[in-house]
N, C-alpha and C positions, 0 to 999 in steps of 0.2 A: 951423517950427523955432524961430523967435524966441519963440513962445509957450511952448515947452517950456523953453527956456533961462531965460526970466524967471521961470518957476514951477518951477524944478528942485527946490527943497526940498519943495514939495507933491508933486511926482512921486515923490520918494524915500519919502514916507509911504505912498503907494499901493504902491510896489514892496516895501516892508517887509511889508505885509499879505499880498501874494501870495506872497512868498518864505516867510513863515511857514506858509502853507497847503501849499505844495509840499514843505516840509521834513518834514511829518508825515503827509500824506495817503497812504494805500496806493497802490501802483503808482508814483506819482511819487517817493515816499520810498525806493524800492528802492535797495539798494547798487549795482545794475547801472546806475543812472542817476547819472552824476557830478554833484557839486554845481555845477560850472560850467554844465552843461546846464540844471539847474533854475534857476539865476540868469538864464541867457539866456532861458528860457521865461517866467519871471516878468517880465523886462524887456520882452519883446515884447507880452505880454498887457497890461502896464501902459500901454504906448504906445496900445493900442487903447481901453482904458477911460478913459484920462486926460481926453480932451476932454469926456466925458459925466459922469464921477463926481467930477471934481476940485472941483466947486462944493460938495460935501457935506463935504469935509474941513475940519478945524479950521484956524484961522489959525496961521501959522508964528510961534512965540515968538521974542522978540528975542535970547535968549541960547542958547548951544550946549548947555548942560546940560539945560535944559528941552526943547530940540528932540531931544536924544538920548533922553530919557525918553519923549517922544512917539513916536519911531521904535520903541522897544522895546514900547510899548503896542500899536502897530499890528501888530507881529509877533506879539504874544500873541493878538490877536484872530484872526489867520490860523491860529495853532496851535489855538485853541479850536474854530474851525469845522472844521478838519481832524480834530480829535479826535472830533467827533461822527460822522464817517464811519468812522473807525478802529474805533470800538466795534463796529460791525456786522461788520467783518471778523473781529474776535475771536469773534463768535457762530458763524461758520462753523468756526473751529478748535475751538471748544468742542463743536460738534455731533459732530465726529469723535472727540473725546476721550470722549464719552458711551458709545460702543460699541467703542472700540479694544480694551478688555480682553476683551469677549465674543467679538470676532472673532479674538483672539490676535495682534493687531498692536501691542500696547502696548510690546513690547520692541524693535520695529524702528523706528528713528528715522532721518530724513533731514534734511539741511540745507535749510531753507526759503529760497529765493533772495530773498524780499522782506524778511523780518525778520531773516535771518542767525541764526536760532535753530533748534536741532534739534527737530523735531516728529515725532510718529508719522506713518506713511504716509498714513492716512486724513485726518488733519488737514491735511497738506500738499496732498493731492488736493483737498480742499474749498477750500483757500485759492487754488489755481491756478484752479479752476472759478470762484471769486468774481471773480478778476481778469478772466477772459474775459467773464463776464456784465457786469461793471462797464464794460468798454470797448465791448462789443457793443451795450448798451442806451443808450450815449451818456451814462452817468452822469458822466463826467469833464467833459463840456460843461455838464451841469446844475450841477455843483459850481462851475465857474467863473462861471456865470450867478448862482448863489446868492451867491457872494462879491461879485460886482458889485453886487448888491442890498444887501449888507451896508454899503456905504459910505453909503447913504441912512439905514439904520436904526441902525447903530452908528457914530457919528461919533467918539467918543472913549471910551477904556477908563476906567470909573469904578466903584469898588466901593462903591456905596451900598446900603442895605438892599434897595431895590427891585430893583436890578441883581443882587445876590447871590441873591435869591429866584428871579429868572427863570433865572439860570444853573443853580442847584441843581435847579430843577424840570425844566429841559430835559435835564440830564445824568441825573437820576433816571429820567425817562421813557425815555431812550435805553438805559440799562443794563437797565431792566425789559424793554424790547422785545428786547434782546439775548438774554436768557434764554428768552423766548418763541420767538424765531426758532430758536435752537439746539435747543430741545425739539421744535419742529415738524419740523425737518429730520431729527432723529435718531429720532423716534417710530416710523416704519415699520420701521426696522431693529431697534430695541429690542423692538418688539412681536413681530416674527417670531422673533427669537432667544430671547425669553421662552417662546414656544410650543414652540420646538425643545428648550429645556431641560426643559420639562414632559414632552414626548414621550420624551426620553431617560430621565427619572426613571421613567416608566411602563414603558418597555422594560426598565429595570434590575430593576424589581419582577417583571415578567412572565417575563423570561428572565435569571435571575441569572448563568447561565454565560457570557453575552456580556460582553465587556470594554468597557463603555459609555464609560469614561473614555478609552480608547485611540481609540475611534471619534468621540468628541465633538469633538475639535479639527478634524479635516479636514471633518467635516459642517458645523460652524458656519462655517468659512471659506468653503466652497463655497456654502452657502445665503446667507450674508451678502453675498458678492460678486454673486450672482444678484439679490438684492433691490436692492443698490445700483445695478446696471445698469438694472434695470427701473423704478426711480423717479427716474432722472436728470432727466426732464422736470419731475417734481414739485419736485426740488431746485432746478432752475433758476428755476422760477416763484416759489419761496419766496425765493430770493436777489434776484430782481427786486423782489418786494414789500418785502423788507427795505431795499433801497436807497431805495425811495420813502419808506418810513417814516423813514429817516435824514434825508432832506431835509425831511420834515414836522417832525421834531424841531428842525432848524435854524431853520425858520420860527417855531416856538414860542420859540426863543431870541431871535429878533428881536422878537417881540411882547412879550416880557418885558423888553426893554431900554427905558429911558426915552428919549423923544425930546429 
Protein backbone atom coordinates (compact mmCIF):
# COMPACT_ATOMS: atom_id res chain seq x y z
CA UNK A 1 0.00 0.00 0.00
CA UNK A 2 2.88 2.35 0.75
CA UNK A 3 4.14 1.91 -2.82
CA UNK A 4 0.80 3.05 -4.23
CA UNK A 5 0.65 6.06 -1.91
CA UNK A 6 4.15 7.22 -2.81
CA UNK A 7 3.42 6.88 -6.54
CA UNK A 8 -0.17 8.10 -6.55
CA UNK A 9 0.41 10.65 -9.34
CA UNK A 10 1.78 7.94 -11.62
CA UNK A 11 -1.17 5.74 -10.66
CA UNK A 12 -3.58 8.47 -11.79
CA UNK A 13 -1.90 8.62 -15.19
CA UNK A 14 -2.63 4.93 -15.74
CA UNK A 15 -6.12 5.38 -14.39
CA UNK A 16 -6.80 8.19 -16.89
CA UNK A 17 -5.82 6.01 -19.86
CA UNK A 18 -8.04 3.14 -18.73
CA UNK A 19 -10.93 5.50 -18.03
CA UNK A 20 -10.60 6.97 -21.53
CA UNK A 21 -10.77 3.46 -22.98
CA UNK A 22 -13.93 2.51 -21.07
CA UNK A 23 -15.64 5.81 -21.89
CA UNK A 24 -15.70 5.10 -25.64
CA UNK A 25 -15.32 1.33 -26.12
CA UNK A 26 -18.55 -0.46 -27.09
CA UNK A 27 -20.25 -2.51 -24.36
CA UNK A 28 -18.45 -0.58 -21.60
CA UNK A 29 -19.61 2.81 -22.92
CA UNK A 30 -23.27 1.78 -22.93
CA UNK A 31 -25.72 4.08 -21.16
CA UNK A 32 -26.83 1.09 -19.10
CA UNK A 33 -23.41 1.06 -17.38
CA UNK A 34 -23.13 4.05 -15.01
CA UNK A 35 -20.06 6.26 -15.13
CA UNK A 36 -19.39 5.35 -11.50
CA UNK A 37 -19.14 1.67 -12.42
CA UNK A 38 -16.74 2.44 -15.26
CA UNK A 39 -14.55 4.42 -12.89
CA UNK A 40 -14.54 1.59 -10.35
CA UNK A 41 -13.63 -0.94 -13.07
CA UNK A 42 -10.86 1.33 -14.34
CA UNK A 43 -9.55 1.76 -10.81
CA UNK A 44 -9.45 -1.99 -10.11
CA UNK A 45 -7.72 -2.82 -13.39
CA UNK A 46 -5.21 -0.02 -12.76
CA UNK A 47 -4.35 -1.59 -9.41
CA UNK A 48 -3.61 -4.87 -11.21
CA UNK A 49 -1.50 -3.30 -13.99
CA UNK A 50 0.30 -0.68 -11.91
CA UNK A 51 3.13 -2.82 -10.46
CA UNK A 52 4.06 -4.07 -13.94
CA UNK A 53 3.43 -1.08 -16.23
CA UNK A 54 4.23 1.90 -14.03
CA UNK A 55 7.92 1.82 -15.03
CA UNK A 56 6.98 2.75 -18.61
CA UNK A 57 5.09 5.92 -17.71
CA UNK A 58 6.76 9.34 -18.06
CA UNK A 59 8.12 11.19 -15.07
CA UNK A 60 5.67 13.30 -13.10
CA UNK A 61 6.19 17.01 -13.94
CA UNK A 62 6.78 19.42 -11.07
CA UNK A 63 3.87 21.82 -11.79
CA UNK A 64 0.16 20.99 -11.76
CA UNK A 65 -0.62 22.55 -15.17
CA UNK A 66 1.81 20.28 -16.99
CA UNK A 67 0.59 17.32 -14.95
CA UNK A 68 -3.02 18.10 -15.86
CA UNK A 69 -2.12 18.19 -19.55
CA UNK A 70 -0.32 14.87 -19.14
CA UNK A 71 -3.45 13.34 -17.60
CA UNK A 72 -5.53 14.61 -20.54
CA UNK A 73 -3.03 13.14 -23.00
CA UNK A 74 -3.25 9.76 -21.26
CA UNK A 75 -7.03 9.89 -21.51
CA UNK A 76 -6.79 10.75 -25.23
CA UNK A 77 -4.58 7.69 -25.80
CA UNK A 78 -7.26 5.50 -24.20
CA UNK A 79 -9.93 7.16 -26.35
CA UNK A 80 -7.86 6.52 -29.48
CA UNK A 81 -7.45 2.82 -28.71
CA UNK A 82 -11.16 2.46 -27.93
CA UNK A 83 -12.05 4.29 -31.14
CA UNK A 84 -10.22 1.65 -33.19
CA UNK A 85 -12.57 -1.00 -31.78
CA UNK A 86 -15.66 1.22 -32.15
CA UNK A 87 -15.05 1.53 -35.89
CA UNK A 88 -15.78 -2.18 -36.39
CA UNK A 89 -19.03 -2.00 -34.44
CA UNK A 90 -20.07 0.68 -36.92
CA UNK A 91 -19.36 -1.86 -39.69
CA UNK A 92 -22.03 -4.20 -38.32
CA UNK A 93 -24.60 -1.41 -38.25
CA UNK A 94 -23.62 -0.45 -41.79
CA UNK A 95 -24.10 -4.04 -42.95
CA UNK A 96 -27.71 -3.89 -41.76
CA UNK A 97 -28.24 -0.54 -43.48
CA UNK A 98 -27.14 -2.03 -46.80
CA UNK A 99 -30.25 -4.20 -47.14
CA UNK A 100 -32.79 -2.57 -44.82
CA UNK A 101 -34.50 -0.88 -47.77
CA UNK A 102 -34.67 -4.08 -49.81
CA UNK A 103 -36.17 -5.96 -46.87
CA UNK A 104 -38.68 -3.22 -46.19
CA UNK A 105 -37.41 -2.52 -42.65
CA UNK A 106 -35.94 0.91 -43.37
CA UNK A 107 -38.94 2.70 -41.85
CA UNK A 108 -39.01 0.68 -38.65
CA UNK A 109 -36.51 2.02 -36.14
CA UNK A 110 -35.83 1.00 -32.55
CA UNK A 111 -33.68 2.58 -29.86
CA UNK A 112 -30.25 0.99 -29.70
CA UNK A 113 -29.48 0.41 -25.98
CA UNK A 114 -25.74 0.89 -26.48
CA UNK A 115 -25.55 4.05 -28.59
CA UNK A 116 -28.91 5.54 -27.53
CA UNK A 117 -29.64 6.25 -31.21
CA UNK A 118 -32.65 5.06 -33.21
CA UNK A 119 -31.51 2.48 -35.75
CA UNK A 120 -33.35 0.20 -38.18
CA UNK A 121 -34.29 -3.19 -36.78
CA UNK A 122 -31.67 -5.16 -38.70
CA UNK A 123 -28.87 -2.76 -37.71
CA UNK A 124 -29.87 -3.06 -34.04
CA UNK A 125 -29.96 -6.86 -34.38
CA UNK A 126 -26.46 -6.88 -35.86
CA UNK A 127 -25.26 -4.61 -33.07
CA UNK A 128 -26.64 -6.90 -30.37
CA UNK A 129 -25.08 -9.93 -32.08
CA UNK A 130 -21.74 -8.10 -32.16
CA UNK A 131 -21.94 -7.47 -28.41
CA UNK A 132 -22.58 -11.17 -27.74
CA UNK A 133 -19.71 -12.22 -30.02
CA UNK A 134 -17.43 -9.58 -28.46
CA UNK A 135 -18.03 -10.95 -24.96
CA UNK A 136 -18.18 -14.66 -25.86
CA UNK A 137 -14.81 -14.66 -27.67
CA UNK A 138 -13.15 -12.79 -24.80
CA UNK A 139 -12.41 -9.69 -26.89
CA UNK A 140 -12.89 -7.50 -23.82
CA UNK A 141 -9.96 -9.28 -22.16
CA UNK A 142 -7.89 -8.94 -25.33
CA UNK A 143 -8.69 -5.23 -25.38
CA UNK A 144 -7.48 -4.75 -21.80
CA UNK A 145 -4.37 -6.80 -22.60
CA UNK A 146 -3.73 -4.61 -25.64
CA UNK A 147 -4.08 -1.48 -23.55
CA UNK A 148 -1.63 -2.89 -20.98
CA UNK A 149 0.86 -3.33 -23.82
CA UNK A 150 0.24 0.28 -24.88
CA UNK A 151 2.00 1.59 -21.76
CA UNK A 152 5.24 0.16 -23.14
CA UNK A 153 4.74 1.33 -26.74
CA UNK A 154 2.96 4.68 -26.20
CA UNK A 155 4.58 6.42 -23.27
CA UNK A 156 3.44 9.96 -24.04
CA UNK A 157 1.13 11.61 -26.56
CA UNK A 158 3.11 13.59 -29.13
CA UNK A 159 1.96 14.87 -32.51
CA UNK A 160 5.19 14.61 -34.47
CA UNK A 161 5.09 13.94 -38.25
CA UNK A 162 6.09 10.32 -37.63
CA UNK A 163 3.37 9.86 -35.02
CA UNK A 164 0.71 11.55 -37.15
CA UNK A 165 1.55 9.34 -40.11
CA UNK A 166 1.26 6.22 -37.94
CA UNK A 167 -2.12 7.34 -36.55
CA UNK A 168 -3.48 8.23 -39.99
CA UNK A 169 -2.30 4.93 -41.46
CA UNK A 170 -3.88 2.88 -38.66
CA UNK A 171 -7.21 4.74 -38.80
CA UNK A 172 -7.25 4.62 -42.59
CA UNK A 173 -6.69 0.87 -42.53
CA UNK A 174 -9.40 0.41 -39.87
CA UNK A 175 -11.97 2.42 -41.85
CA UNK A 176 -11.11 0.54 -45.05
CA UNK A 177 -11.50 -2.77 -43.22
CA UNK A 178 -14.83 -1.52 -41.83
CA UNK A 179 -16.31 -1.23 -45.33
CA UNK A 180 -14.93 -4.63 -46.33
CA UNK A 181 -16.47 -6.29 -43.25
CA UNK A 182 -19.82 -4.58 -43.81
CA UNK A 183 -19.87 -5.69 -47.45
CA UNK A 184 -18.94 -9.31 -46.57
CA UNK A 185 -21.73 -9.58 -44.01
CA UNK A 186 -24.38 -8.03 -46.24
CA UNK A 187 -23.32 -9.71 -49.51
CA UNK A 188 -25.31 -12.99 -49.11
CA UNK A 189 -28.56 -11.15 -48.38
CA UNK A 190 -27.97 -8.53 -51.09
CA UNK A 191 -27.19 -11.26 -53.63
CA UNK A 192 -30.32 -13.29 -52.85
CA UNK A 193 -32.55 -10.18 -52.88
CA UNK A 194 -31.04 -9.15 -56.21
CA UNK A 195 -31.94 -12.54 -57.68
CA UNK A 196 -35.46 -12.24 -56.22
CA UNK A 197 -35.86 -8.83 -57.88
CA UNK A 198 -34.78 -10.29 -61.24
CA UNK A 199 -37.23 -13.20 -60.82
CA UNK A 200 -40.04 -10.76 -60.01
CA UNK A 201 -39.23 -8.75 -63.14
CA UNK A 202 -39.34 -11.89 -65.28
CA UNK A 203 -42.64 -12.97 -63.69
CA UNK A 204 -44.07 -9.52 -64.38
CA UNK A 205 -43.16 -9.87 -68.05
CA UNK A 206 -44.40 -13.45 -68.31
CA UNK A 207 -47.68 -12.86 -66.45
CA UNK A 208 -48.64 -9.17 -66.56
CA UNK A 209 -51.96 -9.92 -64.87
CA UNK A 210 -50.16 -10.72 -61.61
CA UNK A 211 -49.77 -7.83 -59.21
CA UNK A 212 -46.03 -8.29 -58.67
CA UNK A 213 -45.65 -5.07 -56.71
CA UNK A 214 -48.17 -6.26 -54.14
CA UNK A 215 -46.47 -9.64 -53.79
CA UNK A 216 -42.94 -8.23 -53.79
CA UNK A 217 -42.89 -6.89 -50.23
CA UNK A 218 -43.96 -10.04 -48.30
CA UNK A 219 -41.82 -12.28 -50.55
CA UNK A 220 -38.67 -10.23 -49.95
CA UNK A 221 -39.31 -10.06 -46.21
CA UNK A 222 -39.81 -13.83 -45.98
CA UNK A 223 -36.81 -14.74 -48.14
CA UNK A 224 -34.59 -12.14 -46.48
CA UNK A 225 -35.38 -13.44 -42.99
CA UNK A 226 -34.78 -17.04 -44.08
CA UNK A 227 -31.40 -16.09 -45.54
CA UNK A 228 -30.47 -14.15 -42.38
CA UNK A 229 -31.29 -17.14 -40.19
CA UNK A 230 -29.41 -19.56 -42.43
CA UNK A 231 -26.21 -17.47 -42.54
CA UNK A 232 -26.08 -16.71 -38.82
CA UNK A 233 -22.97 -18.85 -38.34
CA UNK A 234 -21.31 -17.07 -41.26
CA UNK A 235 -22.10 -13.66 -39.73
CA UNK A 236 -20.70 -14.72 -36.37
CA UNK A 237 -17.49 -15.93 -38.03
CA UNK A 238 -17.15 -12.63 -39.87
CA UNK A 239 -17.65 -10.69 -36.64
CA UNK A 240 -14.98 -12.73 -34.87
CA UNK A 241 -12.63 -12.10 -37.78
CA UNK A 242 -13.44 -8.37 -37.69
CA UNK A 243 -12.55 -8.10 -34.01
CA UNK A 244 -9.23 -9.82 -34.65
CA UNK A 245 -8.57 -7.34 -37.47
CA UNK A 246 -9.35 -4.48 -35.08
CA UNK A 247 -6.63 -5.65 -32.69
CA UNK A 248 -4.25 -6.02 -35.63
CA UNK A 249 -4.92 -2.38 -36.50
CA UNK A 250 -4.20 -1.39 -32.89
CA UNK A 251 -0.88 -3.25 -33.15
CA UNK A 252 -0.14 -1.27 -36.33
CA UNK A 253 -0.86 1.89 -34.36
CA UNK A 254 1.72 0.83 -31.77
CA UNK A 255 4.31 0.05 -34.45
CA UNK A 256 3.85 3.50 -35.98
CA UNK A 257 4.47 5.20 -32.66
CA UNK A 258 8.06 6.35 -32.05
CA UNK A 259 9.76 4.79 -29.02
